[in-house]
N, C-alpha and C positions, 0 to 999 in steps of 0.2 A: 562414539561407538568404534571409530577406527583404532582407538588406543586400548579399549577395554574388551572388545568382543573377541571371542575365541573362534567364531565362525568366519571362515575366509570370505564367503559370499557377502556377509554383512559388512565386513571391513572394506571390501572392494566397492560395495555400493555407497557406503558413507564417504569414502575417499573420492569417488566420482562426483557425488553431490557437493562435497566441499570444493572441489575444483571448479564446478559450474558456478557455485555461489561466489567464488572469488574472481570470476571472469569480468572483464571490462564491460562486456555487453550486458551482463546481468545488473551490474551496478548502475550503468547508464539507464537501462530500462526502469530500474527501481526508482531512480531519481526523477525520471520523466513521469512515471505514474504518480509519484508523491505530489509532484507539481500540479498534475491534473486533478487528482482526487481531493486534495486539501480543501479547496473552495467548496466542493460539493459536500464535503463532510459538514462544513459550517451550515450550509443550506439544509441538509438533512436534520441536523440537530435543532435548527430553528423551526422547521416544519413539524417536528415532533412535540414541540412545546405547546401545551394547550392554551397558553396565554399569548401566543404570537398573533399579531394582527396581520392583515393582508398586506398592508403597506411595507412592513419590515420584511415579510417573506418575499415580496416582489423585488425589493431592493437587494436582498441577498442573492436572489436568482440572477438579477442583472449583473451584480458584481462577479458572480461565478462565471457567467457567460463572457464577460469582458476579459477575465483572466485567461 
């Protein structure tokens, strides 16, 4: 948008967002959240499966908790 928009406000907003997305803090937090949420995603998918048994669900929850 910063390259194609003709509206000054849109360009400024997009440049501001781009700057925030490129910040070290944002990248660090993104990596941290990915590390936390990846094990929970596996648990979520396992629990949504109608053929999942209780043992595998408990094992996945335990693994997520340990990570």
